[in-house]
Structure formats: C-alpha cells, structure tokens
N, C-alpha and C positions, 0 to 999 in steps of 0.2 A: 838760152838752153832751147833746146828742141822739143818742144811739147808735142808735136805732131807725131814725131817719129816716136818719142817715148810710149805714148799711147798704143800706137800701131804695134809696138813689139811686144806689149803686155798680152799675155794669154786671155783669150775671152772665156769667162765663165758659161758654160753651158746650163741652160734653165732647166730645173729640176721638172721632169715629165709630172704632167697630172694624172694623178692615180685614181681614175673614176670608179674602178673596181671596188678600191678599198673604202673609198669614200661611201659608196652604195653600200657596202656590207655594214659598215659603221652605223649609218642610217637606219638600216634593217634591224640591227641588234637594237639601237635605242627603241625604235618603233615597238619591238616585241617585247622590250622591259617596261614601256609604259603600258602595253596591254597586259603584260602579266601581273602589274601591280593593280590596274584598273580591274581586273577580273576577280583578282583575291578581294579587293574593297567591296565592289558590287555584292558579291556572293556572301561576304561575312556581314556586312554592315547594312546591305540594302541599296536601292538607287537613290532615294532620297537624302540618306545620310551621308553619301559618299560625296566628296566635294573634289573638284580639280585642283583646289590647293595640296590637299591631302596627296592625291596621286601623284602630282609634280614633287612635291617634296620626296616623298619615298622613291619615286624613280629617278630623282637627282636631275630633273628638267625644269625649265621654267612653265609657268603657266601659259604663257603667250605660245611656246612650241605645241603645247598639247591643243590650242584652240586653233592654231594654224593647220595643223596636221588632221585633226579629227572633228573639229566643230563643236565641242562640247560632249557632255556625257550621252547625249544619243548618238553621237557619232561614234564613241567609243564602243557602245553596245552594238553598234552597225559593223564595225570591225571586228570585234571579238566574235560575233556570228559568222560571219566570213571566214574569220581563221578556223573556226571550229568546223564548218562545213567542208573545208579541204580534208580534214581527216589526218591521217598520219602520211609521213614519208613525202618524197619530192614531187609523186603525181597525186594530183587533187582526186579526192572521193569521186566527185562527179564525172570526171574524164575516166576513172576505172570502171563507174557503172557503165557508162556509155559503151566502152569497149566490150565489156561483158554482155551487153544486152545485144551487141552487133555481132560477136563472135561465139558465144556458147550455144551449141546446137542441142543440148539437153535442157529443157525447160526447168527442171527438177534441181538440176545443178545451177540455173540460173537464179531461181529463187533463195537458194542456199547463199548463192555469192551475195544477192541483194540483202539477204539476212545479216550476213558478216559484215557488210558495208553500214548497215545501220546500227549494229552494235559498236562500230568503231567510231561512229560521227555523233549519235546520240548523248554520248556522256558529256561530249564537249559541246554541243549545243541545246540540250533540253533543260538545263539550269539557267542558260541565258534567257531562254524562251519565257522561262517562268517567271523570271526578274521582269521582263517585259510585261507579261500578263498582270501582275501585281502593280507596277508602275504607271501602265496605261489607264488604272482607275483615277489617278488624280494629276497625270501629266500628259497634255494634249499632243504633245510631240513625241511621246513615247507611244501613244495610242495610234498614231499615223505610222510609225514604224512599225508596231505590231500587225498592222493591216498590210502594209507593205511587204514584210517578210512572210506573212501567211500568205499572201497572193503569189509570191514568186514560189513558194512551196507547192502550192497547187499547179502553177504553171509547170514545174518541174515534174510531178505527178502526171500531168497531162502527156508530157513528152515521154514518159517511161511507158504509159498505157498505150499511147501510139506505136512506141517500139514492139510492145507483146503482140498488138494486133496487125501489125506489118509482118511479123514472121510466122503468123498463124497460131501463136500460143495462147490467144485470149478465147475464152469460152463465147460460144455464138450467142447466148442468151444473156450476154452483158454488154453494153454499149461501152466504148472507148472514155465518155464522160464518167460514166458509173466506177468503171475500173480505177480511173483518176481519183475519184472521191474516196474510193475504198483506200487506195495507198496513202492518201493525203491523212486519213484517219489514223492509219497503222504508223503513220510517220510523225503523229502530233506529240508535243512536249507532254501533254496531259497523260496519254498511255505510258510514257516512259516513268513518269514520275509514279505514276500508279504502281507500276510492277516492280521498279528497282527500289524507290524510296520507301513506299508503303508496304510491300509485299517481301522485299529483300533478294528479288530474284537476282542473280548473276548477269552480266553484259552476254553472256554465252548463251545462257538460257533465253535471254529477252531477243536474241538475233536468231535462236532457233525456233521462238514461237513466232515473230515476224515472218519467217520463211514459211514456215506451215500453214500460217494463217493465210498467206495471201495465195499460196500455191491451192488451197481449198477453195477460196473465194472466186480466184480469176483464171485459173488454166483451164484449158480444154482437156477432157478426158481421152481425146484421140491419142495423146502422146505418152 
C-alpha cells in the first residue's frame, strides 16, 4: 500500500483564520458586563459590602478573571470612573472638549458647550466619586485613588484654563492657576450631589448653571 501517495492525494484542510476582531469584541463585552454589575453593586450596597465574589457570580465570570483584569475593587472603581469620563458616543468627552476649545470662536458658546459636556459626564462620574469619598475614610487604597483622581481632574482643569488664556478669552485679572481652581470646584462631585440629589435640579439646569457660572467667573468682558 502506497501510504505516501495516499497522503499526498488527500485534500489539505485549511486552518481556520484567527478572528482577532471577534475575540476583542467578546472581551470588551465581558469587561462591560463586569463593570455594569460592579457599578450597580457598589452604588446599591456600598464599597465595603460589595465583594468580588458577588460581582463575579452575577457577571458570570471567575473571580480570578476580575482580579487579572482590574486588580480588585479599587481597580474596578478606577475603570468605572474612566468609563464615565468618556461620556456618550464613540468620541470621548475629553476629546470633544479639546476640539471645542480649539475651534469655537464665540466664548459664550464655548461655555455653553462645556456646560453640556459637564451635564453629560457628571451623572456618570459624580456618584462614583461620592463612593470614593466615603470609602476613603476606612480604606487606604481608596484614599490614594481619590487623591489620584482629584489630582488628575486638577491637571485637566489646568489644561482647560491654559486653552482659555491662549485664545484671549480669560479675564486679565485672574491667573491661569486661579481659573483652573475655579473650574475644578465647579466640576466637583460635591457640587453635583448638592444641586442634583439634594435640590432636585435637572441635568439640563445643572449644565446651564455651570456654563453661566464659569462665564461670569472667567471670561473677559472684551468678547
């Protein structure tokens, strides 16, 4: 029997192509599912009472996969905050803000745009930052994360203030640093919770308030 000839005559099965796109989409869907469950658990039960085991069970994944992807509960809060800061749609809110600040010729319209972005992002981020503030009292890792996110927000506001100054929109009697601090205050989770949770403002009212307050505090009257 000619085994060599027999083997050569058989059709060669082509290897199934590796679908990296599908694999990446599946991984992103799993990640989003974990974050959705984690956010619901954290905000409903609190940081301390929420366990990785409960999140894993509800998301249908192993605890090991959560630790590998996020490094534990503080990592989940970090990832949730980053997701919230992106806002809605395919383009991150920060990128839309940069484009607005670089191209909008009317400073009044610029502030209205910043107010709209604040109203878009704040509902996603402020509850998580309130969670961070509460957890930081008893958890050193969360306290460190709170300081880190607060410092990052100040860096971002410094960037925004510099953009205003560069385009000549900033008042002459206010420094870039003071402008950054003012914007940092108005983007604080404490202000959002005060106006939305305690006073019952709508997000639209909140966004308009931010726009008007920043315009009054920061913009030059020359424009």
